[in-house]
N, C-alpha and C positions, 0 to 999 in steps of 0.2 A: 360485288367484291371480284378479283380472278388471281388464280393461283397458278404458276408457272416454275416447269423440274425441270433443272437443267440436269446431265451426267457426267460427270468428264474422267475417261481414264487414266488412272495411274499407274497401273499394274504391270513388273516386269516381270521378264526372266531372269531376272537378278537373283543371285543366292542370297545375298545381303534384302534385297527388296521383297524375296518373301519372308524369309524371318519375320522381319516386321511385318508383312501383311498379317501374319497368325498374329500379333498384337492389337493393331488399329487396319483392320479390313475395310475399314471405310471412314469419310466423315460425314458432317452434316451439316451446313450453316442458313440460316432463313433470315429473309431480307424484307422487313416489310415496312411499303411506301404508301402515303397514302397524298391525297390530292383533293382538295373540296370533297364529292361524296365517293372519289375512286377509291379503291386500296388493293393494293396490287403486293399480290404474296411472292417471293421467288427463292424457292428450297434450291439450290445445289449439291449434291450429293457427287464426293469425290470417291472413286473407286481406288482401292491399292489390291485387291486381291482377287482381280474377274468376276466377279457375283455381286449380284446387286440384294441388298437386304432388304427388301420390298415391306416387310411388315412395320420397319424400324423407319421409314418411309411415312406410313399411313396417319399416325398421329398427328404428323406436321399439315397436309394437305385436308382433316377433316375440319368439317366447320365450314370451307369451303364452297364455291360449283361443283358441281358433280364431276364437269370436266375441267381439266389442267389444259395449258398451251404448251408445251414441250414440244422439242425439235421432231422431226417424220424418225430419223434416225432412231428413236427410244421406243423399243420394243413394248407395248404394255399389254399385252396380251395372256392371260393367266393370272393376270392383275384384276382389282376392283375400280383403277383408275380408266378415265375415258381421255382419250384425244379430244381436243376443241377443235371441231371443225366445221365453219360456216362459210357458205361461196358465195351467200346473199352480198359482201362487202364486195369480193371479187368481181360483181358484176356493175357493180356503182362505180373498180376505177376503168374496168371494160366499157362502160358508156364515157365518161370522162374525157380516158384517151381517145376513144373513137373520132367522137364529138370534136375534140380541143386539135386534132388531124383532118378533120374535112373543113374546118372552119380556117384552116392556115394553108389547106390546097387550095382554096377557090374554087372547084372544079364545078361547070353549070352542074345546076341539077338534072338537067336533063340528059347529062352527058354520062352521068352514075347510077351502076343498079344495087340496091342494095336490099338484102335479106334480111330476115328477123328471124331465126325460128324458137320460140318460144313455146313449147307444148298444154303446156300446165299452165298459161298467165303468170309463169313466176315471176315477173319484171318490166311489166308493161310501159313504164316509163321511158324505157330504149328506145321502144319505138316511135315514141312523141319526140323524144329528143333527136331523131335523125330525118326529120320532116324537114327542116331549113334547107337540109345539103343533097335530098337526091326528089325526081317528080314519080319515080320505078321506084317505090317501097312495095314489099314483097313479104308477108308474113305467116309464115306457116307455123298451125299449131293444131292440137288434139280439142282444141277452143274453139270453134269459131265464133259458134254464138258472140262468146262473148268480146272475141275482137272485132266481129261486123258492128256493135254498137260499137266500138271504141270505134271504127273508122270511122264510118258516121259522124260522130263526137269532132273528131280533128277532122273531116272534112270541114265540116261547119266553120271549125277554127281558125284552122288554115288555109282551106281550099285545098288542099292537096288529097286525091285521092288514093288510098290504099287497096293492093288487090292481098286478099284473105284465102290461106286457101289451106289443108288439111292435107297435101302429098306434098312427099318430100320431092318430088320430078319439078316443082314451081322453083328448088335453091338452085338449080342451075341457071349455070350461064347467069352468073353474078358476077360484079366485080368485087365484091366487099358480102361478108354474110357475118353476121353476131350470135352466135348460140349460148340460152341459158341455161344448158344443160352438155356435160360433157359432152363428144361424141362416141358414142360405141359402134355404129356400125357405118359401113363405109356408106357418103354419101354422094348421089349424082353431082358435082361437083367438078365446074372448068381446072385446068391446072393453073390461072394464075388467078383464082379467088383467092383473097385470105382472109382468113379465117379466125376471130376476134372469140373467145371462149373465157370464163370462168373456170376450167380445169382442164386437166392434160388431155390431149386425147387416149382413148382405153383401145384404139384399134387403128391402121396403118390409112392414114391419108394423106390422096397426091397432091392436097396444097399445103401454105403454110396454118400451121396453126398455133396462135400467140394466145398463152393464159396465164403469163406470168409478169404481173407489172409493179416496179419500184417503183416504192414514194422515199419523200423524207416525212418525220417523225416531228408536227414540230413543236417546237421550243417545251412549249410548257409542259408536252407530255414528256419528252424525251428522258428526266429523272424518272418516271416512273417503269421506262424497259426493262426490262430482266435484259443482261448481256449471254450471247448467244438465242435470242426468239426475235427472227426476221420484223424488218419494219409492218411489210403489207400483214401479216399473218397477227402483230401486236394492234396493230389500228382493227382488223374488222374484229377482235376481242372487245376494245373499247366501245368499237359499235352497235355491236350484237351484246353484250353483257350489259354491258354499262346504262346504252342510250345517249354513246356522246355522239348527235347528229350533225354538227356542225362537220365531222369527215366527210362527209357525204358527196361534202365539196373537193376533195385532193386531187392534185392529178397527178397521175404516174409522169417520171419525167421517161421510161425508155419503159420497152415490154422485150419478151422473149418468148420463143418456140421452145424452149426449152437445152438450142443447141445455141443460136445466135443472140446476139443483142439487136435492137431496131429504138431507134428513135424514129420518132414521128417526118420529120423531114427525108428519111430515107424510106421510108414505108411508099409518103410522100410520092418519093421520085419511082419507085415502081406502080403506082397508080395512073401517074401522066406518062411512063414510058410506054407501058402496054395502051394510055388512051390513043397515044400519035401511032403505033402500031396497027389498031384495030381498024 
């Protein structure tokens, strides 16, 4: 079950609106939609007074998952509610976008240097997905034993060696870096390196860091999606809370670093131009 909350601000400084708000400070509507075993409750709070009456909202949301889907602009601090956040699905979108981009780029594997930073071995499927596109794959991790075993397995399957390191210095001099964790401190990256992450960086990075992936919601799930809940965010809830595993294969059409939009073709041009000038 999924519970979603959106808030619309209708408060106004006009005298008539203030008088009206004394008698009608808010309006709550709830919409329940079901499809197969998936249930989505959308609670919409319309605010006319500039104040959220949280105790009026709790009865609508009780009985559902302890976390609610809501836009980041809604401040849940001081309430018993918690915003749903799960970056596991964003890692899959990252993997799908990058592998599709590399397939289209058709750059010889020996000409492409790729690194994967996965400190806690959170998503080893990313490393395996990159094998076809580079003969120089480096994995930097705090769990080298796990990845050494994984490297041995992949060598037997694909005949491609993987360099495993626990030193951040191994991230330098790569064309592409994928990371399973947000960038929280400066990394030894080249200025040309394109970084793909599942979360926004939390410190300044000299390279382009892509973390936002744009997808379309499959038609059969569109009627379940609450208004003002983003596509990728909604799909992550279906994947994590409702275990809709078919969504693993969704391919993002665009991505962003928070400032500019990128298609796979635009990033391929950047890769190819760098390889030509190198």
